[in-house]
C-alpha positions in Angstrom: 171.8 -28.8 71.5 172.0 -24.4 70.2 175.9 -23.7 69.2 176.7 -20.1 70.5 177.6 -17.9 67.1 181.3 -17.5 68.8 181.5 -21.0 68.6 180.1 -21.4 65.6 182.4 -19.6 63.7 185.2 -22.0 65.2 186.1 -24.9 62.3 184.9 -28.0 63.0 183.8 -27.2 66.1 180.3 -28.7 66.2 181.9 -32.1 64.7 183.2 -35.0 66.9 185.2 -37.1 64.6 184.1 -39.8 66.5 184.5 -43.4 64.8 182.4 -46.0 66.8 184.5 -48.9 65.0 187.8 -47.6 65.8 187.2 -47.0 69.2 186.0 -50.2 69.8 189.0 -51.8 67.9 190.9 -49.5 70.4 189.1 -50.7 73.5 189.7 -54.4 72.5 193.2 -53.8 71.5 193.8 -52.5 75.4 192.0 -55.0 76.7 192.8 -58.2 74.9 195.4 -61.0 76.3 199.0 -61.0 76.1 198.7 -64.0 73.2 201.6 -63.2 71.2 200.3 -65.3 68.5 196.7 -63.7 68.3 198.3 -60.4 68.4 200.7 -60.8 65.8 197.8 -61.8 63.4 195.7 -59.1 64.0 198.2 -56.5 63.8 199.2 -58.2 60.2 197.2 -55.2 57.6 194.3 -57.0 55.8 194.0 -60.1 58.3 191.0 -60.9 60.1 189.8 -63.2 62.6 186.3 -64.6 62.6 187.0 -65.9 66.6 186.1 -64.0 69.3 188.2 -63.6 72.4 186.1 -64.7 75.6 187.3 -64.2 79.2 185.6 -65.8 82.4 186.8 -66.8 85.8 185.8 -70.3 84.8 183.6 -72.3 82.9 180.7 -71.4 85.1 181.4 -67.5 85.3 179.6 -64.7 83.0 181.5 -64.4 80.1 183.3 -61.2 79.3 182.9 -60.1 82.9 186.1 -57.9 83.7 188.4 -59.7 85.9 190.5 -57.8 88.3 194.1 -58.2 87.6 196.6 -59.0 90.7 199.0 -56.2 91.7 202.2 -56.7 90.5 205.1 -56.9 92.9 207.3 -53.8 92.6 210.1 -55.4 93.7 213.2 -55.5 90.4 213.0 -58.9 88.6 215.7 -61.9 89.7 217.8 -61.0 86.6 218.3 -57.1 87.2 218.6 -57.4 91.4 222.0 -57.2 92.4 223.6 -59.7 94.8 226.2 -59.1 97.8 225.7 -59.2 101.3 227.4 -55.5 101.7 225.0 -54.1 99.2 222.1 -55.8 100.7 222.7 -54.5 104.0 224.0 -51.2 103.2 221.3 -50.1 100.4 218.3 -48.4 102.7 220.3 -46.8 105.0 222.2 -45.2 101.9 219.1 -44.8 100.2 217.8 -42.8 103.4 220.9 -40.6 103.7 220.9 -39.7 100.4 217.4 -38.8 100.4 217.8 -37.0 103.9 220.6 -35.0 102.3 218.4 -34.2 98.9 215.6 -33.0 101.3 218.6 -30.5 103.0 220.0 -29.1 99.7 216.4 -28.5 98.9 215.4 -26.3 101.6 218.7 -24.6 101.2 217.4 -24.2 97.3 214.3 -22.8 98.2 215.9 -20.0 100.5 218.4 -19.4 98.2 216.2 -18.5 95.5 214.1 -16.5 97.8 217.2 -13.9 98.7 217.8 -13.5 95.3 214.1 -12.4 94.4 214.3 -10.1 97.4 217.5 -8.6 96.1 216.4 -8.1 92.6 213.1 -6.5 94.1 214.7 -4.5 96.1 217.9 -3.3 94.5 218.0 -4.2 90.9 214.4 -3.0 89.8 214.1 0.7 91.4 212.5 4.2 90.2 212.4 4.4 86.3 213.7 1.0 85.7 211.2 -0.7 87.6 208.2 1.6 85.7 209.7 0.5 82.2 209.3 -2.8 82.9 205.7 -2.8 84.3 204.8 -1.0 81.0 206.9 -4.1 79.3 205.1 -6.6 81.2 201.8 -4.6 80.8 202.1 -5.0 76.7 199.0 -6.3 74.7 200.6 -7.1 71.4 203.7 -8.1 70.3 204.1 -4.4 68.3 203.8 -2.8 71.5 205.9 -5.1 73.9 208.7 -4.3 71.0 208.1 -0.4 71.8 208.4 -0.7 75.2 211.7 -3.7 74.9 213.8 -0.8 73.2 212.6 1.8 75.6 214.1 -0.2 78.2 216.9 -0.6 76.3 217.7 2.6 75.8 217.3 3.9 79.3 219.8 0.8 80.2 222.2 1.9 77.8 222.5 -1.3 75.7 221.5 0.5 72.5 225.6 1.6 72.5 226.4 -2.2 72.9 224.4 -3.2 69.5 226.7 -0.7 67.9 230.1 -2.0 69.1 231.3 -5.3 67.2 233.6 -7.2 69.1 232.1 -9.1 72.0 233.4 -12.1 73.6 230.8 -14.9 72.5 231.5 -14.5 68.8 234.4 -14.1 66.2 233.4 -10.3 65.2 236.4 -10.2 62.9 235.5 -13.2 60.7 231.8 -11.9 60.8 232.8 -8.5 59.5 234.7 -10.0 56.7 232.2 -12.3 55.7 229.3 -9.5 55.7 232.1 -7.3 53.5 232.4 -10.2 50.8 229.1 -10.8 50.3 227.9 -7.9 50.0 230.5 -6.8 46.9 230.2 -10.3 45.7 226.9 -10.5 45.4 226.5 -6.8 44.4 228.9 -7.7 41.0 227.5 -10.7 40.4 223.8 -8.8 40.0 225.2 -5.8 38.0 228.1 -7.7 36.1 227.0 -9.6 32.5 228.8 -12.5 30.6 232.3 -13.9 32.1 232.5 -11.2 35.0 228.8 -11.9 36.1 230.0 -15.8 36.3 233.2 -15.1 38.3 231.7 -13.1 40.5 228.6 -15.6 40.9 231.1 -18.6 41.8 232.9 -16.5 44.0 229.4 -15.7 45.9 228.7 -19.3 46.0 232.3 -20.5 47.7 231.1 -17.2 50.4 227.8 -18.7 50.6 228.8 -22.4 51.7 231.2 -20.8 54.1 228.5 -18.7 55.4 225.7 -21.0 55.4 227.0 -23.3 58.2 224.9 -23.8 61.7 226.0 -21.3 63.9 228.8 -19.6 61.8 231.7 -18.2 63.9 229.1 -18.1 66.7 226.5 -15.6 65.2 223.6 -18.0 67.2 225.1 -18.0 70.6 222.5 -17.3 72.9 224.6 -14.7 74.7 224.3 -12.4 71.9 220.6 -12.4 72.4 220.9 -12.4 76.0 222.4 -8.5 76.6 219.2 -7.0 75.3 215.3 -6.9 75.6 215.1 -7.0 71.8 217.5 -7.7 69.3 221.1 -8.2 68.9 224.8 -6.6 67.5 223.9 -4.7 64.6 226.8 -6.6 62.7 224.6 -10.1 63.5 222.1 -8.6 62.3 223.5 -7.4 58.8 225.1 -11.0 58.6 222.0 -12.8 58.9 220.7 -10.1 56.2 223.3 -10.5 53.8 223.2 -14.0 54.0 219.6 -14.1 53.2 219.9 -11.7 50.3 223.1 -13.8 48.9 221.0 -17.2 48.9 218.0 -15.4 47.3 220.3 -14.3 44.4 220.7 -18.2 43.4 217.3 -18.6 43.3 217.4 -17.0 40.0 217.9 -19.9 37.1 220.7 -16.9 35.4 222.9 -17.3 38.8 224.7 -20.6 38.3 223.9 -24.0 35.9 221.0 -25.9 37.4 223.2 -29.2 38.7 225.5 -26.7 40.4 222.5 -24.4 42.0 221.1 -27.8 42.9 224.3 -29.1 44.5 224.7 -25.8 46.2 221.2 -26.4 48.1 221.6 -29.8 48.9 225.0 -29.2 50.8 223.6 -25.4 52.3 220.3 -27.5 53.7 222.8 -30.4 55.1 225.2 -28.0 56.7 222.7 -25.5 58.1 220.2 -27.8 59.4 216.6 -27.6 60.5 214.6 -26.0 63.2 211.9 -27.5 65.5 209.6 -26.6 67.9 209.0 -29.1 70.9 206.5 -29.1 73.3 207.0 -30.3 76.9 204.6 -32.2 79.1 203.3 -30.9 82.4 199.4 -32.2 82.6 197.2 -29.2 82.7 200.3 -26.5 82.2 200.8 -27.8 78.7 197.8 -25.4 77.6 200.5 -22.7 78.1 201.6 -24.2 74.9 198.9 -22.7 73.2 200.2 -19.1 73.7 203.3 -19.9 72.8 201.9 -21.5 69.0 200.0 -18.2 68.7 202.8 -16.1 69.0 204.6 -17.7 66.8 202.0 -18.0 64.0 200.9 -14.8 64.1 204.6 -13.6 63.6 205.1 -16.1 60.8 207.6 -17.6 62.4 205.9 -21.7 63.4 208.8 -24.4 62.5 207.2 -27.0 60.4 208.8 -29.8 62.6 207.2 -29.9 65.9 207.3 -32.6 68.5 205.1 -33.1 71.8 205.5 -35.6 74.7 202.3 -35.9 77.1 199.9 -32.9 77.7 202.5 -31.2 74.6 201.7 -34.4 72.3 197.7 -32.9 72.3 198.7 -29.3 71.3 201.2 -30.7 69.1 198.5 -33.0 67.1 196.0 -30.0 67.0 198.5 -27.9 65.2 199.9 -30.6 62.8 196.4 -31.3 61.8 194.7 -27.7 61.1 196.2 -25.0 58.8 197.4 -21.7 59.7 193.6 -19.7 59.0 192.3 -22.7 61.4 194.5 -22.5 64.1 194.2 -18.4 64.6 190.3 -19.1 64.9 191.0 -22.2 67.1 193.3 -20.5 69.9 190.9 -18.7 71.4 189.7 -19.0 75.1 186.4 -20.8 73.3 188.8 -23.5 72.7 188.3 -24.3 76.7 185.2 -25.9 75.7 186.7 -28.8 74.0 189.1 -29.5 77.2 187.1 -31.8 78.8 189.9 -35.0 79.8 189.2 -34.6 83.5 185.4 -34.3 83.6 184.6 -37.4 86.3 183.5 -36.5 89.5 186.3 -37.5 92.5 184.0 -40.2 93.9 183.8 -41.7 90.1 188.0 -41.7 89.4 188.4 -43.1 92.9 186.5 -46.1 92.4 188.1 -46.2 88.8 191.6 -45.6 90.5 190.9 -48.6 92.9 189.5 -51.0 90.5 192.4 -50.5 87.7 195.4 -48.8 89.3 194.5 -45.4 87.0 192.6 -42.4 87.4 191.7 -42.1 84.0 190.2 -44.4 81.0 191.5 -44.9 78.4 188.2 -45.2 76.2 187.1 -42.1 77.4 189.8 -40.1 76.6 190.0 -41.4 72.7 186.7 -40.7 72.4 187.2 -37.3 73.3 190.9 -36.6 71.5 189.6 -37.4 68.3 188.5 -33.9 67.6 191.8 -32.4 68.1 193.4 -35.3 66.0 190.8 -35.4 63.2 189.4 -38.6 64.0 191.5 -41.7 63.1 194.7 -39.9 61.3 197.8 -41.0 60.4 201.1 -39.1 60.9 201.3 -39.1 57.3 197.9 -38.1 56.7 198.6 -35.3 58.4 201.6 -34.6 56.9 199.9 -34.9 53.3 197.4 -32.4 55.0 199.5 -29.6 56.3 203.3 -30.2 55.2 203.9 -29.9 59.3 205.7 -33.0 60.8 204.2 -34.3 63.7 206.6 -36.3 66.3 205.4 -37.6 69.3 207.9 -39.0 72.3 206.7 -42.2 74.0 208.5 -45.4 75.5 207.5 -49.1 75.8 205.7 -50.3 79.1 209.0 -52.8 79.5 211.3 -50.1 81.6 214.6 -51.5 79.8 213.4 -51.2 76.0 214.5 -47.8 73.9 212.0 -45.1 73.7 210.2 -44.3 70.5 209.7 -41.1 68.2 206.9 -41.4 66.0 206.5 -39.2 62.8 205.7 -40.0 59.2 208.7 -41.6 58.6 209.1 -44.1 61.6 205.4 -44.7 61.7 203.5 -43.4 58.8 200.1 -45.3 59.3 200.1 -45.0 63.1 197.1 -43.5 64.1 197.7 -40.1 66.0 195.2 -40.4 68.8 196.9 -43.8 70.0 200.3 -42.3 70.3 198.8 -38.9 72.0 197.2 -41.4 74.6 200.6 -43.4 75.0 202.4 -40.5 75.3 200.2 -39.4 78.2 200.1 -42.6 79.8 201.8 -42.0 83.6 201.5 -44.7 85.9 198.6 -44.0 87.8 197.3 -41.4 85.6 196.7 -43.8 82.6 197.3 -47.2 82.0 199.8 -48.1 79.2 198.1 -48.3 75.9 198.5 -50.1 72.5 199.3 -48.3 69.6 196.9 -48.2 66.6 197.6 -48.6 62.9 195.5 -47.9 60.1 195.3 -49.5 57.0 196.3 -47.5 53.9 193.6 -49.1 51.4 190.8 -50.4 54.1 191.1 -48.0 57.0 190.5 -50.4 59.4 192.7 -49.8 62.4 194.6 -52.7 64.0 197.0 -52.9 67.1 200.6 -51.9 65.7 204.2 -53.1 66.7 202.6 -56.8 68.1 200.0 -54.9 70.4 203.0 -53.9 72.5 201.5 -51.5 75.4 203.2 -47.6 75.6 203.3 -45.2 78.2 204.3 -41.2 78.8 207.6 -40.4 76.9 208.5 -37.7 78.7 209.8 -40.0 81.8 212.5 -40.8 79.5 212.9 -38.4 76.9 210.4 -35.3 77.4 212.2 -33.4 74.6 213.6 -35.5 71.9 216.8 -33.7 70.9 219.1 -36.8 69.5 216.1 -38.4 67.4 214.9 -35.2 66.0 218.6 -34.7 64.9 219.0 -38.1 63.3 216.1 -38.5 61.6 215.7 -34.4 60.5 218.9 -33.4 61.0 217.7 -31.0 63.4 220.2 -28.8 64.8 218.4 -25.7 66.3 215.4 -26.4 69.1 213.3 -23.9 70.5 211.3 -25.3 73.2 208.0 -25.0 75.1 209.0 -26.0 79.1 206.5 -26.2 81.4 206.7 -29.0 83.5 206.1 -28.1 86.9 208.7 -29.7 88.6 211.2 -28.4 86.1 210.2 -24.8 86.2 211.3 -24.3 89.8 214.4 -24.9 89.5 214.8 -22.4 86.1 217.3 -19.9 86.7 219.9 -18.2 84.4 222.0 -16.6 86.2 223.6 -14.3 83.4 220.1 -13.8 81.7 218.7 -15.8 79.2 217.7 -14.6 75.5 215.6 -11.3 75.8 215.9 -11.2 79.4 219.4 -9.4 80.2 220.5 -8.9 83.8 219.6 -5.3 84.5 222.7 -4.3 86.9 226.5 -3.4 85.9 224.8 -3.3 82.3 224.5 -7.0 81.4 227.3 -8.0 82.9 226.7 -8.9 86.4 224.8 -11.7 88.5 221.6 -12.0 89.1 220.9 -11.7 92.9 224.7 -10.3 93.2 227.6 -13.1 92.4 227.1 -14.6 95.8 223.7 -15.7 95.3 224.1 -17.2 91.8 226.9 -19.3 92.8 225.0 -20.7 95.8 222.4 -21.4 93.7 224.8 -23.3 91.1 226.2 -25.2 93.7 222.9 -26.1 95.1 221.3 -27.1 91.6 224.7 -29.4 90.6 224.8 -30.7 94.0 221.4 -32.4 93.9 221.5 -33.8 90.5 224.5 -35.2 91.6 223.7 -37.1 94.6 220.5 -38.3 92.5 223.0 -39.8 89.9 224.6 -41.6 92.8 221.6 -42.7 93.9 220.5 -44.2 90.8 223.7 -45.5 89.2 224.1 -47.1 92.7 221.0 -49.0 92.5 219.5 -47.6 95.3 216.8 -46.2 94.3 212.8 -47.8 94.4 210.7 -48.2 91.3 207.2 -47.5 92.2 204.9 -49.0 89.6 207.8 -50.9 87.7 209.2 -47.1 86.7 212.7 -45.5 87.2 211.6 -42.1 88.2 215.1 -40.4 88.3 215.4 -39.7 85.0 212.2 -37.0 85.4 214.6 -35.0 86.9 217.8 -36.1 85.0 217.0 -35.6 81.6 217.5 -32.7 79.3 215.2 -30.1 79.0 216.5 -27.4 76.9 216.9 -26.4 73.9 218.7 -23.6 71.6 215.9 -21.5 72.8 213.9 -22.1 75.7 210.4 -20.5 76.2 209.5 -20.5 80.3 205.9 -19.6 80.8 205.4 -17.9 83.9 203.1 -19.7 85.7 200.9 -19.3 89.0 200.7 -20.9 92.4 196.9 -22.0 91.8 198.1 -23.9 88.5 199.4 -26.7 90.9 196.4 -27.2 92.9 194.3 -27.2 89.2 196.9 -29.2 87.5 194.6 -32.2 86.8 191.4 -30.4 86.1 190.1 -28.5 82.7 190.4 -25.4 82.0 187.8 -22.6 82.0 187.8 -20.1 79.2 189.3 -17.4 81.8 191.8 -19.9 82.8 192.3 -20.3 79.3 192.6 -16.8 78.7 195.0 -16.0 80.9 196.9 -19.0 79.9 197.2 -18.1 76.1 198.3 -14.4 77.0 201.0 -16.0 79.4 202.3 -18.8 77.0 202.4 -15.7 74.4 204.0 -12.8 76.4 206.9 -15.7 77.3 207.4 -16.4 73.6 208.0 -12.6 72.5 211.6 -12.1 73.7 213.1 -15.2 71.8 211.1 -14.1 68.5 214.2 -12.1 67.1 216.7 -14.6 67.6 214.2 -17.2 66.3 213.6 -15.1 63.3 217.2 -14.5 62.5 217.4 -18.2 62.3 214.5 -19.1 60.2 214.7 -16.7 57.4 218.0 -17.9 56.4 216.3 -21.8 56.8 213.5 -20.8 54.7 215.5 -19.5 51.3 217.7 -22.5 51.7 214.4 -24.8 51.3 213.2 -22.0 48.9 216.0 -22.7 46.9 215.6 -26.8 47.2 212.0 -26.3 46.3 213.2 -24.5 43.0 215.9 -26.7 42.0 214.2 -29.9 42.8 213.7 -32.0 39.6 216.2 -29.7 37.6 218.8 -32.5 38.1 219.2 -35.8 36.2 219.3 -37.3 39.5 216.0 -36.8 40.2 214.9 -40.1 39.1 213.7 -40.9 42.9 211.5 -37.7 43.2 208.4 -38.7 41.6 208.6 -42.4 42.4 208.8 -42.0 46.7 207.5 -38.2 47.5 203.8 -38.5 48.3 201.7 -35.7 47.2 201.7 -32.9 49.6 198.7 -30.6 50.3 199.7 -27.3 52.0 196.5 -25.9 53.3 197.7 -21.9 53.4 200.3 -22.7 55.7 202.0 -19.5 56.7 205.3 -21.2 56.1 205.1 -23.2 53.1 208.3 -22.4 51.5 209.4 -25.4 54.2 209.6 -28.7 52.8 209.5 -31.3 56.0 210.0 -34.4 53.6 213.2 -33.8 51.3 213.6 -35.4 48.2 217.4 -36.3 48.8 217.0 -37.4 52.3 220.5 -35.5 53.2 218.6 -34.3 56.4 217.7 -38.2 57.3 221.2 -39.2 57.2 221.9 -41.8 59.8 225.3 -44.0 60.7 224.9 -46.0 57.6 225.6 -43.0 55.5 229.1 -43.0 57.6 228.7 -39.6 58.8 226.5 -40.0 61.3 228.1 -36.9 63.8 225.8 -34.0 62.9 228.5 -31.2 63.9 231.6 -32.8 64.7 233.3 -29.5 65.0 237.0 -30.5 63.2 235.9 -27.4 60.6 236.5 -29.9 58.0 232.9 -29.2 56.2 231.8 -32.5 56.5 228.9 -31.8 59.0 225.9 -33.8 57.8 226.9 -34.0 54.1 226.1 -36.2 51.1 226.5 -39.6 52.5 226.6 -42.7 50.8 224.4 -42.4 47.7 223.7 -46.1 47.1 222.4 -46.7 50.9 219.6 -43.4 50.2 218.9 -45.2 47.3 218.3 -48.5 48.9 216.2 -46.7 51.6 213.7 -45.2 48.6 213.1 -48.1 46.8 212.2 -50.0 49.7 209.5 -47.1 50.8 206.5 -49.0 51.7 204.2 -46.2 49.8 206.5 -47.4 46.3 205.7 -50.8 47.0 201.8 -50.1 47.1 201.8 -47.6 44.8 203.3 -49.5 41.9 205.4 -52.8 43.2 208.6 -53.0 44.4 209.6 -54.9 41.1 208.2 -52.3 38.4 209.7 -49.3 40.5 213.5 -51.4 41.2 213.3 -51.4 37.4 212.4 -48.5 36.6 214.7 -46.7 38.8 217.8 -49.1 37.6 216.7 -48.2 33.6 216.9 -44.1 35.3 220.1 -44.6 37.1 221.9 -46.3 34.0 221.5 -43.7 32.0 222.0 -40.8 34.4 224.8 -42.8 36.9 227.7 -40.7 34.9 226.0 -37.2 35.8 225.0 -38.6 39.6 228.6 -39.7 40.2 230.6 -36.5 38.8 228.1 -33.8 40.5 228.8 -35.6 43.9 232.3 -36.2 43.2 232.6 -32.5 42.4 230.7 -31.6 45.4 232.9 -33.5 47.9 236.3 -32.1 46.2 234.6 -28.4 46.4 233.8 -29.2 50.3 237.2 -30.8 50.6 236.4 -34.5 51.3 237.6 -35.8 48.5 240.7 -36.6 50.6 239.1 -38.4 53.3 237.0 -40.7 50.9 240.2 -42.3 49.3 240.3 -39.7 46.5 243.9 -38.2 45.3 
């Protein structure tokens, strides 16, 4: 087979990454009997079995012939079914009544959205304003889009709004004082020498610790970026620039003693938090994520923590297993040649659906998926290769078990391809699959978690914000949302980031106040009645799944990108894209992401300056005895944002309830948001790291840790005590 010159230039395009042994092991796992004993033996790394499971209808039937399982009843189990005469009598009449009312509200909502669209078309977008918007939409590059956005802002008169400091949605007076204080203290610290420099540096440190908080004085409010097409208030931009310069000042060793610098950046990292890119599900709609990724990659604004669910997990796996240079070459229309999951004919998948209850075959998908995941790459291997933290959400097949966020911390040796398949296992589309784990020494894969089966994470947690916050201290989420059942209800009555309301200089309502009010009422009423049906347990469970969470969960983040879809995408929701269609989706995803880039940039420049400081100060403190023990070596293959480290040595951002400080932002203003926590609990977590046990042995590592801890315990205690006193914690911890 000859490869065209264009495809020949794409990295690894001619490779398959298929390991027949791994595919066979995966196939055997998903067809294995639900025998707890056998599954437990097979899930233990290093275990082997000389026997082979034999299946047959009876003693005289052919061996290994597939047995068609009887369909399960869709009713509730006995121990979860409600009892009572009135409940039994009124359940179905109430259900019919609620669904009828929801159908009526849905029709009224569609009419309301049509009215708002007509209102904006005939009254808001007219004359030169409409011409400038067409120019904005026709932009072919981000630079061209920025020029068109500035021109539109000038015409609408919002440039004057940027010059005025006051605004209701942030504390302009506090921000102004902070900008002035940061600038003056930094200039003195850079100019002075000796004791004067020390005093200025100490003053600057105090100010940086105050300003280096998540959403300080409201400067990260989306409303500040929703009044213009490009940028925000001049004062907010000055604040971001001054905080960045002040943090970068402490990158220099001469600014503060090494221990003080290290403590400063630990506190800044804990309080400021981290950013994550979340890719939603949505079947073939998920290919719009490629354009969103490309826009952030070209602007060097791609976060290192990336999560994906269902179709988004496929895109996230590609991003987190390739370097930046490889991604820039792969995000082209020719990538459609690798997107062949829906290749079966209609007759083929109909017969399969009749036999198995699923349209697609997991083994076939696995063989086509491994190119995106580089074979049987694990989460930890992916992190070591690119420095990006891949997160995939999936839920157990049991409807009452909690969902799980897989990453290099929670499931380091789990294979990515099995996690992507599990996250895409929508009932009726793909049957639940078994997660596979790779033995770190032998490389053989076996069932993970005793062979339990998992399915689509978007059924409950399409955007796992809470899990990301608890695991990585993520408090700024950039969500790319393409779920078709969510997009039709997206409506921002007061404008969105980079998409202001054009009339009344941004202070109006889309469709007028009446149109926005009716839209909000109908949408809230729809959610209310669906919640009523769920809490009264009126809803049936087709395919043993509670489908209400598909509509009632949270789908938005700090910034949400909503790529503009076409009606034809609904018809082709389960089809493979052509090159022309993927080209359109790439461009559509890029254009949807451009309005949010300025806000994302202002967030990441500070975050990266903090993480750069952590890297520079790592190893300068005697308390770093655990750094060379627990942190695996990372090979950052030319990632553009290589100044961020997804796995921090101190584990502050992975604080949990055991640290006594599980609230990421309690809003009480006492400075204890994601702070130091309990050092002993973090030491225990590090010394029980499975990588430590494999590489050196638990006893040796613990002995070495105890020896170094005895020699440095006084310094560690003094540093932690000083940090707590400085941040106002000591009183709360029992100090005097």
